[in-house]
Each structure stands twice: as structure tokens, then as C-alpha cells.
KESEMAR-145361 format. One record per residue (C-alpha): x, y negated, z negated; residue number from 1. Coordinates in steps of 0.02 Angstrom, whole numbers, plus 50000, padded with zeros to 5 digits. Last residue first. Layout:
N
+-------+-------+-------+-----+
:    px :    py :    pz :   n :
+-------+-------+-------+-----+
:     X :     Y :     Z : NUM :
...
+-------+-------+-------+-----+
This chain:
404
+-------+-------+-------+-----+
:    px :    py :    pz :   n :
+-------+-------+-------+-----+
: 50670 : 50537 : 49866 : 404 :
: 50502 : 50485 : 49798 : 403 :
: 50356 : 50587 : 49860 : 402 :
: 50212 : 50500 : 49774 : 401 :
: 50065 : 50610 : 49721 : 400 :
: 49899 : 50526 : 49693 : 399 :
: 49758 : 50583 : 49580 : 398 :
: 49574 : 50618 : 49600 : 397 :
: 49426 : 50666 : 49493 : 396 :
: 49264 : 50763 : 49482 : 395 :
: 49253 : 50813 : 49664 : 394 :
: 49192 : 50990 : 49703 : 393 :
: 49088 : 51021 : 49547 : 392 :
: 49035 : 51203 : 49536 : 391 :
: 48922 : 51241 : 49388 : 390 :
: 48847 : 51398 : 49309 : 389 :
: 48878 : 51504 : 49463 : 388 :
: 48802 : 51675 : 49427 : 387 :
: 48865 : 51845 : 49488 : 386 :
: 48787 : 51987 : 49390 : 385 :
: 48912 : 52058 : 49360 : 384 :
: 49026 : 51907 : 49372 : 383 :
: 48995 : 51744 : 49280 : 382 :
: 49042 : 51571 : 49344 : 381 :
: 49126 : 51411 : 49289 : 380 :
: 49188 : 51285 : 49417 : 379 :
: 49306 : 51139 : 49440 : 378 :
: 49354 : 51027 : 49587 : 377 :
: 49497 : 50902 : 49596 : 376 :
: 49536 : 50782 : 49737 : 375 :
: 49715 : 50751 : 49793 : 374 :
: 49779 : 50591 : 49875 : 373 :
: 49950 : 50580 : 49955 : 372 :
: 50124 : 50654 : 49952 : 371 :
: 50141 : 50842 : 49956 : 370 :
: 50108 : 50956 : 49808 : 369 :
: 50225 : 51094 : 49747 : 368 :
: 50382 : 50998 : 49700 : 367 :
: 50342 : 51021 : 49514 : 366 :
: 50224 : 51160 : 49462 : 365 :
: 50035 : 51141 : 49447 : 364 :
: 49979 : 51191 : 49273 : 363 :
: 49796 : 51239 : 49250 : 362 :
: 49709 : 51198 : 49088 : 361 :
: 49550 : 51264 : 49006 : 360 :
: 49469 : 51183 : 48855 : 359 :
: 49331 : 51242 : 48740 : 358 :
: 49185 : 51170 : 48641 : 357 :
: 49074 : 51288 : 48541 : 356 :
: 48949 : 51429 : 48544 : 355 :
: 49032 : 51600 : 48550 : 354 :
: 49142 : 51657 : 48691 : 353 :
: 49167 : 51812 : 48796 : 352 :
: 49289 : 51790 : 48938 : 351 :
: 49265 : 51894 : 49094 : 350 :
: 49303 : 52081 : 49104 : 349 :
: 49294 : 52102 : 49293 : 348 :
: 49358 : 51931 : 49347 : 347 :
: 49482 : 51913 : 49206 : 346 :
: 49638 : 51951 : 49308 : 345 :
: 49571 : 51830 : 49439 : 344 :
: 49567 : 51686 : 49317 : 343 :
: 49551 : 51560 : 49456 : 342 :
: 49674 : 51433 : 49526 : 341 :
: 49631 : 51378 : 49702 : 340 :
: 49736 : 51264 : 49812 : 339 :
: 49733 : 51173 : 49979 : 338 :
: 49550 : 51151 : 50024 : 337 :
: 49548 : 51018 : 50160 : 336 :
: 49444 : 50865 : 50113 : 335 :
: 49549 : 50742 : 50214 : 334 :
: 49629 : 50670 : 50056 : 333 :
: 49684 : 50842 : 50001 : 332 :
: 49575 : 50965 : 49906 : 331 :
: 49615 : 51058 : 49743 : 330 :
: 49511 : 51191 : 49660 : 329 :
: 49505 : 51249 : 49479 : 328 :
: 49426 : 51405 : 49408 : 327 :
: 49330 : 51475 : 49261 : 326 :
: 49274 : 51645 : 49202 : 325 :
: 49116 : 51693 : 49107 : 324 :
: 49037 : 51795 : 48967 : 323 :
: 48930 : 51707 : 48837 : 322 :
: 48917 : 51807 : 48676 : 321 :
: 48838 : 51660 : 48586 : 320 :
: 48748 : 51520 : 48674 : 319 :
: 48784 : 51338 : 48721 : 318 :
: 48967 : 51346 : 48776 : 317 :
: 49035 : 51169 : 48796 : 316 :
: 49165 : 51120 : 48925 : 315 :
: 49332 : 51029 : 48936 : 314 :
: 49432 : 51046 : 49096 : 313 :
: 49616 : 51003 : 49101 : 312 :
: 49724 : 50981 : 49256 : 311 :
: 49911 : 50979 : 49215 : 310 :
: 50030 : 50908 : 49345 : 309 :
: 50216 : 50945 : 49339 : 308 :
: 50332 : 50808 : 49401 : 307 :
: 50452 : 50818 : 49550 : 306 :
: 50321 : 50749 : 49670 : 305 :
: 50294 : 50594 : 49564 : 304 :
: 50123 : 50576 : 49486 : 303 :
: 49980 : 50451 : 49495 : 302 :
: 49812 : 50440 : 49406 : 301 :
: 49872 : 50487 : 49232 : 300 :
: 49803 : 50551 : 49067 : 299 :
: 49947 : 50567 : 48944 : 298 :
: 50033 : 50724 : 48881 : 297 :
: 50209 : 50665 : 48922 : 296 :
: 50219 : 50792 : 49064 : 295 :
: 50068 : 50712 : 49147 : 294 :
: 49885 : 50753 : 49120 : 293 :
: 49746 : 50752 : 49250 : 292 :
: 49574 : 50747 : 49171 : 291 :
: 49404 : 50835 : 49175 : 290 :
: 49259 : 50811 : 49056 : 289 :
: 49106 : 50887 : 48973 : 288 :
: 49045 : 51026 : 49088 : 287 :
: 48896 : 51119 : 49015 : 286 :
: 48873 : 51304 : 48979 : 285 :
: 48731 : 51428 : 48951 : 284 :
: 48574 : 51325 : 48973 : 283 :
: 48641 : 51253 : 49136 : 282 :
: 48791 : 51158 : 49205 : 281 :
: 48838 : 50981 : 49257 : 280 :
: 48791 : 50855 : 49123 : 279 :
: 48637 : 50744 : 49112 : 278 :
: 48618 : 50635 : 48958 : 277 :
: 48785 : 50553 : 48988 : 276 :
: 48908 : 50503 : 48851 : 275 :
: 49011 : 50663 : 48861 : 274 :
: 49008 : 50669 : 49051 : 273 :
: 49185 : 50607 : 49079 : 272 :
: 49244 : 50628 : 49259 : 271 :
: 49417 : 50565 : 49300 : 270 :
: 49446 : 50379 : 49318 : 269 :
: 49419 : 50245 : 49451 : 268 :
: 49425 : 50064 : 49393 : 267 :
: 49517 : 50017 : 49553 : 266 :
: 49354 : 50053 : 49645 : 265 :
: 49365 : 50157 : 49803 : 264 :
: 49477 : 50184 : 49954 : 263 :
: 49562 : 50334 : 49875 : 262 :
: 49731 : 50302 : 49951 : 261 :
: 49718 : 50114 : 49925 : 260 :
: 49650 : 50116 : 49748 : 259 :
: 49773 : 50249 : 49689 : 258 :
: 49914 : 50154 : 49774 : 257 :
: 49862 : 49994 : 49685 : 256 :
: 49855 : 50083 : 49517 : 255 :
: 50035 : 50140 : 49537 : 254 :
: 50097 : 49973 : 49603 : 253 :
: 50018 : 49868 : 49465 : 252 :
: 49927 : 49713 : 49526 : 251 :
: 49826 : 49637 : 49666 : 250 :
: 49678 : 49733 : 49736 : 249 :
: 49545 : 49700 : 49869 : 248 :
: 49626 : 49547 : 49945 : 247 :
: 49532 : 49487 : 50098 : 246 :
: 49544 : 49500 : 50288 : 245 :
: 49446 : 49662 : 50305 : 244 :
: 49538 : 49749 : 50162 : 243 :
: 49708 : 49703 : 50091 : 242 :
: 49796 : 49789 : 49946 : 241 :
: 49927 : 49681 : 49861 : 240 :
: 50059 : 49780 : 49770 : 239 :
: 50171 : 49762 : 49618 : 238 :
: 50351 : 49793 : 49565 : 237 :
: 50392 : 49867 : 49735 : 236 :
: 50540 : 49970 : 49795 : 235 :
: 50524 : 50154 : 49758 : 234 :
: 50335 : 50162 : 49757 : 233 :
: 50316 : 50058 : 49916 : 232 :
: 50444 : 50169 : 50004 : 231 :
: 50353 : 50327 : 49947 : 230 :
: 50189 : 50253 : 50010 : 229 :
: 50249 : 50235 : 50188 : 228 :
: 50120 : 50123 : 50272 : 227 :
: 50235 : 49974 : 50245 : 226 :
: 50233 : 49787 : 50218 : 225 :
: 50367 : 49714 : 50105 : 224 :
: 50375 : 49542 : 50027 : 223 :
: 50543 : 49516 : 49939 : 222 :
: 50594 : 49378 : 49819 : 221 :
: 50776 : 49346 : 49777 : 220 :
: 50845 : 49364 : 49601 : 219 :
: 51021 : 49399 : 49664 : 218 :
: 51057 : 49565 : 49579 : 217 :
: 50886 : 49642 : 49556 : 216 :
: 50803 : 49568 : 49711 : 215 :
: 50951 : 49575 : 49829 : 214 :
: 50985 : 49754 : 49771 : 213 :
: 50808 : 49817 : 49793 : 212 :
: 50806 : 49749 : 49970 : 211 :
: 50976 : 49830 : 50004 : 210 :
: 50922 : 49999 : 49938 : 209 :
: 50765 : 49994 : 50043 : 208 :
: 50869 : 49949 : 50196 : 207 :
: 50989 : 50094 : 50170 : 206 :
: 50844 : 50214 : 50149 : 205 :
: 50770 : 50152 : 50312 : 204 :
: 50941 : 50170 : 50394 : 203 :
: 50952 : 50354 : 50348 : 202 :
: 50774 : 50386 : 50406 : 201 :
: 50802 : 50312 : 50578 : 200 :
: 50743 : 50138 : 50625 : 199 :
: 50579 : 50093 : 50709 : 198 :
: 50486 : 50112 : 50543 : 197 :
: 50584 : 49959 : 50485 : 196 :
: 50464 : 49848 : 50587 : 195 :
: 50323 : 49881 : 50463 : 194 :
: 50343 : 49699 : 50406 : 193 :
: 50487 : 49627 : 50306 : 192 :
: 50483 : 49456 : 50222 : 191 :
: 50638 : 49401 : 50126 : 190 :
: 50625 : 49246 : 50015 : 189 :
: 50773 : 49149 : 49943 : 188 :
: 50870 : 49177 : 50104 : 187 :
: 51048 : 49237 : 50081 : 186 :
: 51118 : 49271 : 50255 : 185 :
: 51141 : 49455 : 50211 : 184 :
: 50962 : 49521 : 50214 : 183 :
: 50900 : 49432 : 50369 : 182 :
: 51058 : 49467 : 50471 : 181 :
: 51063 : 49651 : 50422 : 180 :
: 50878 : 49667 : 50459 : 179 :
: 50897 : 49595 : 50634 : 178 :
: 51052 : 49700 : 50670 : 177 :
: 50970 : 49864 : 50625 : 176 :
: 50806 : 49812 : 50705 : 175 :
: 50887 : 49780 : 50873 : 174 :
: 50989 : 49940 : 50863 : 173 :
: 50828 : 50039 : 50835 : 172 :
: 50736 : 49951 : 50976 : 171 :
: 50879 : 49994 : 51093 : 170 :
: 50997 : 49852 : 51134 : 169 :
: 51018 : 49784 : 51312 : 168 :
: 50916 : 49627 : 51275 : 167 :
: 51038 : 49603 : 51131 : 166 :
: 51172 : 49538 : 51249 : 165 :
: 51332 : 49638 : 51215 : 164 :
: 51469 : 49563 : 51106 : 163 :
: 51415 : 49659 : 50949 : 162 :
: 51398 : 49821 : 51046 : 161 :
: 51541 : 49922 : 50971 : 160 :
: 51510 : 49848 : 50799 : 159 :
: 51329 : 49905 : 50795 : 158 :
: 51324 : 49989 : 50623 : 157 :
: 51201 : 49863 : 50551 : 156 :
: 51285 : 49862 : 50380 : 155 :
: 51459 : 49846 : 50456 : 154 :
: 51404 : 49704 : 50570 : 153 :
: 51324 : 49608 : 50427 : 152 :
: 51473 : 49633 : 50310 : 151 :
: 51593 : 49575 : 50446 : 150 :
: 51493 : 49416 : 50475 : 149 :
: 51461 : 49362 : 50295 : 148 :
: 51610 : 49246 : 50275 : 147 :
: 51587 : 49189 : 50456 : 146 :
: 51408 : 49136 : 50416 : 145 :
: 51466 : 49028 : 50270 : 144 :
: 51600 : 48945 : 50377 : 143 :
: 51476 : 48908 : 50515 : 142 :
: 51365 : 48820 : 50390 : 141 :
: 51198 : 48893 : 50335 : 140 :
: 51032 : 48806 : 50362 : 139 :
: 50925 : 48960 : 50394 : 138 :
: 50917 : 48913 : 50579 : 137 :
: 51108 : 48902 : 50579 : 136 :
: 51120 : 49078 : 50510 : 135 :
: 51001 : 49141 : 50642 : 134 :
: 51105 : 49064 : 50782 : 133 :
: 51269 : 49128 : 50707 : 132 :
: 51202 : 49307 : 50701 : 131 :
: 51125 : 49285 : 50874 : 130 :
: 51294 : 49238 : 50948 : 129 :
: 51376 : 49395 : 50880 : 128 :
: 51234 : 49507 : 50941 : 127 :
: 51250 : 49431 : 51113 : 126 :
: 51132 : 49300 : 51182 : 125 :
: 51010 : 49331 : 51326 : 124 :
: 50879 : 49412 : 51214 : 123 :
: 50870 : 49264 : 51092 : 122 :
: 50835 : 49338 : 50921 : 121 :
: 50715 : 49270 : 50789 : 120 :
: 50589 : 49412 : 50798 : 119 :
: 50646 : 49544 : 50921 : 118 :
: 50557 : 49694 : 50846 : 117 :
: 50414 : 49628 : 50740 : 116 :
: 50387 : 49533 : 50579 : 115 :
: 50563 : 49526 : 50511 : 114 :
: 50566 : 49362 : 50415 : 113 :
: 50697 : 49257 : 50326 : 112 :
: 50626 : 49119 : 50216 : 111 :
: 50718 : 48977 : 50130 : 110 :
: 50652 : 48917 : 49963 : 109 :
: 50495 : 48854 : 49877 : 108 :
: 50334 : 48897 : 49969 : 107 :
: 50166 : 48814 : 49938 : 106 :
: 50015 : 48862 : 50044 : 105 :
: 49845 : 48780 : 50037 : 104 :
: 49680 : 48830 : 50116 : 103 :
: 49595 : 48817 : 50284 : 102 :
: 49634 : 48866 : 50464 : 101 :
: 49808 : 48928 : 50418 : 100 :
: 49956 : 48891 : 50530 :  99 :
: 50062 : 49011 : 50632 :  98 :
: 50247 : 49051 : 50634 :  97 :
: 50261 : 48976 : 50460 :  96 :
: 50335 : 49136 : 50385 :  95 :
: 50194 : 49136 : 50256 :  94 :
: 50069 : 49112 : 50397 :  93 :
: 50146 : 49253 : 50498 :  92 :
: 50147 : 49363 : 50342 :  91 :
: 49961 : 49336 : 50315 :  90 :
: 49921 : 49375 : 50497 :  89 :
: 50026 : 49534 : 50484 :  88 :
: 49930 : 49596 : 50332 :  87 :
: 49755 : 49553 : 50394 :  86 :
: 49664 : 49719 : 50372 :  85 :
: 49683 : 49762 : 50556 :  84 :
: 49778 : 49924 : 50525 :  83 :
: 49735 : 49985 : 50350 :  82 :
: 49807 : 49906 : 50195 :  81 :
: 49970 : 49876 : 50104 :  80 :
: 50071 : 49726 : 50048 :  79 :
: 50213 : 49773 : 49931 :  78 :
: 50284 : 49641 : 49816 :  77 :
: 50463 : 49633 : 49753 :  76 :
: 50470 : 49492 : 49627 :  75 :
: 50633 : 49397 : 49601 :  74 :
: 50552 : 49226 : 49596 :  73 :
: 50366 : 49232 : 49561 :  72 :
: 50224 : 49271 : 49680 :  71 :
: 50053 : 49189 : 49665 :  70 :
: 49890 : 49244 : 49745 :  69 :
: 49730 : 49180 : 49827 :  68 :
: 49660 : 49227 : 49998 :  67 :
: 49489 : 49157 : 50040 :  66 :
: 49462 : 49236 : 50211 :  65 :
: 49593 : 49304 : 50329 :  64 :
: 49566 : 49366 : 50508 :  63 :
: 49400 : 49274 : 50500 :  62 :
: 49312 : 49309 : 50664 :  61 :
: 49227 : 49196 : 50791 :  60 :
: 49157 : 49278 : 50949 :  59 :
: 48989 : 49305 : 50864 :  58 :
: 48868 : 49449 : 50834 :  57 :
: 48998 : 49578 : 50787 :  56 :
: 49024 : 49760 : 50832 :  55 :
: 49094 : 49859 : 50687 :  54 :
: 49256 : 49955 : 50659 :  53 :
: 49372 : 49803 : 50670 :  52 :
: 49302 : 49725 : 50512 :  51 :
: 49372 : 49549 : 50495 :  50 :
: 49217 : 49471 : 50417 :  49 :
: 49116 : 49359 : 50530 :  48 :
: 49121 : 49184 : 50597 :  47 :
: 49018 : 49028 : 50573 :  46 :
: 49031 : 48882 : 50455 :  45 :
: 49212 : 48853 : 50503 :  44 :
: 49152 : 48812 : 50678 :  43 :
: 49074 : 48648 : 50620 :  42 :
: 49243 : 48580 : 50560 :  41 :
: 49197 : 48483 : 50405 :  40 :
: 49175 : 48295 : 50416 :  39 :
: 49301 : 48156 : 50400 :  38 :
: 49236 : 48063 : 50552 :  37 :
: 49393 : 48100 : 50652 :  36 :
: 49384 : 48283 : 50598 :  35 :
: 49206 : 48295 : 50663 :  34 :
: 49254 : 48219 : 50831 :  33 :
: 49405 : 48333 : 50851 :  32 :
: 49301 : 48490 : 50817 :  31 :
: 49168 : 48438 : 50940 :  30 :
: 49300 : 48396 : 51069 :  29 :
: 49376 : 48569 : 51053 :  28 :
: 49205 : 48651 : 51064 :  27 :
: 49161 : 48553 : 51222 :  26 :
: 49331 : 48592 : 51300 :  25 :
: 49298 : 48778 : 51281 :  24 :
: 49397 : 48926 : 51213 :  23 :
: 49395 : 48872 : 51031 :  22 :
: 49584 : 48876 : 51023 :  21 :
: 49660 : 49016 : 51128 :  20 :
: 49537 : 49147 : 51185 :  19 :
: 49496 : 49333 : 51177 :  18 :
: 49415 : 49328 : 51006 :  17 :
: 49400 : 49158 : 50926 :  16 :
: 49514 : 49160 : 50776 :  15 :
: 49494 : 49101 : 50596 :  14 :
: 49628 : 49101 : 50462 :  13 :
: 49593 : 49075 : 50278 :  12 :
: 49699 : 49032 : 50125 :  11 :
: 49599 : 48982 : 49971 :  10 :
: 49756 : 48952 : 49868 :   9 :
: 49926 : 49031 : 49901 :   8 :
: 50077 : 49000 : 49790 :   7 :
: 50247 : 49071 : 49837 :   6 :
: 50406 : 49033 : 49741 :   5 :
: 50335 : 49020 : 49565 :   4 :
: 50475 : 49015 : 49437 :   3 :
: 50458 : 49135 : 49292 :   2 :
: 50453 : 49060 : 49118 :   1 :
+-------+-------+-------+-----+
């Protein structure tokens, strides 16, 4: 049975915008008086959802509201969401740099956190001194830190500046050393925020490999926040998608990325009109279903960039001697039309079909699509005279992950 290392129940965090505490002595006294009498904090009854795009009616906002999840030892969990969704607040609570307003938090094991550039380092101390300081904070002996020292410096690549005060480091050097310290001083739980984006591409890859290694080899737990979906795909066993201070999705990485990139229900699937009374089309032809198929012949919602993608359209011809041609369109997540695949060689002659059910498939070659969300459109039309029988611009979506 897997050991639970992080258990969160009903976790919430409330802030008053623009102030520390409640902002007034009267509010602070009111809170204290209610707590002394064993009553609920009156200001927990107010407050609004953490939606940064809308103007609120109160100064109180719930940065987190009702968070529940469990993470087992050795899990690598990605935490994704838009800016302001509550990711950093959650990590600060898990790192114990701030306290929750309500809820329970159980953590078993030592935690090393990289939440922002400079976390845990004293700017006046040298890189060498900060390594020993961080190790001592984690409860390690001087002998244990010395045994890891050369490995940390080599990984960070800052040997020449190891005896220079870190306040003179560039942001990239700072992050290099901070990550090396956090990853090598053997915490049971490693928490990494978007801070790695400061480093260069080569170092980011190095860090991802190290996080995977400490999880697979040492059974340590990693919580990783990133807006780079390829990094999440490569590293994480599961993802937590956060929206407006709450958890919108918690589960499989692939399905979580589909949910996040599409911004809709995690039960999303390609269009299937077979059980509906109304189907796109007319008296000549009706659209039945559309699906994205992987190289194994299975319907999929996410693909790797080096995989082929097959888009299949099933339709029913309702009259004999029906002449037509069909086409597929692809749009990116911003709605930009990026691909068309039409039977241009058949435009003049068209197909001629009898009544029945047919399928058409377009094959998109490997390494053709960029990372991100892609929406599928399908159409059937007749030329001479020109008639559009149906033209559905969004009947399904899939995600491409650019894994290097």
C-alpha cells in the first residue's frame, strides 16, 4: 500500500485585498473575540471566488477554497492552471511559508521548495555558505552536506563563483544553485514552482531529468508547477488543474492536459451524432461521427508530436447516385485555420455513391503539428452546382505534446 506523504482536507486561504490581516483594528478585535468564545470567524462567511478577471463587491477574496487531495510517496504531480488560479498560494502553504485560513494539512517528511528566485538563500552569504545553511535547515549534519557538496556544485555549474556572495549572481545562476541544493540534499518532498523558466533550455532539461531520477530511484515525491506542457508530459504521473482557487481536475496527466488546454469539461469527446435525432446535413447526407485515431487504431485525445494523427469522419448517404467531395479543416487553440485537406483531385468529378454509411480519413504526418490544442472541422459539398451539405467547424479537439 502506498504511503501518503501529503494529505489536504478542506484547505482554504482568504486574503483582504491591499492589506495585511483584516486591515482594521476593529476587524482584528472582532475576529479575536469570536475565537475566544469558540465561535466561527465572522469574516470567513464573506469573500468571493478568486477570479482575477471580474470586479468584486468585497475586499475579501478566497485565494484557495475547499481544496482536497492526497499525494503518495514517489508520485510526481504537476500543478497547472492560469495565472492567479491559486497554484503559488497552495505551494506556499505546503511549504509552510504561509498558513491556511481553514482546513487541515498533513505532511510526512522534509520539504525542499523552490518557489521564487532567491527562496532560502541569504544574499550576503556566498554560494558555499548557502549550501551549508540550506542543508542545516533541512536537518542534515555538516558531514552529510560535505559529502554532497561537490555533486551540488558540479550540477549547478557555478564552481568559479562558489565563494562569491549570491547577491552578485545572475537570476539564472541563482536558480541553478538553488535547484541543485534542493535536489541533492535529500528531502522527502521536492516542490518546484515556475522558477525553472529562468534557466536556459539545457539546464531545464537537466533539472527535469534530476526530478525524474529522484522520484524513480529514491522514491521521493515531487510537486511541479509549470506552464510548459511538454515538461509536464515528460515528468508527471498525474496533474492537478486549478481554476479560480479550486481544483477543477485531479488525475491522469493526458486527460488533465486536454482539460486545461481546452478549458472545458474533462468528459470531452469527439462528436457522435448517431444517437441524436438531429444530425448535421440535409436530405442527401448526414454526419454521423468524427474521431481522432492514434497509430494503434484507438480513439485518443492527446498525441505526441512524433506520432501520426488520423482524423476519421463517418457519414450516411441518403440517396442513390449522390455526387460529392469531402474535406477536413484544422484550427489551433486561437481559432487560426492551420490546415485543410480536401479531395482537390476529385473536385470536378466528385464521388458518386449509393445509399449507405461511409468513412473518410485524413492522415496527418508525424512532426507536422506544433504543441497545443487543435480543433477539427469537417465538411461535405457538391460542385457543379456548388452545394454545401454540412460544414461543422468544431466537432472535436485533441492535444499535441511536443516531447523532446
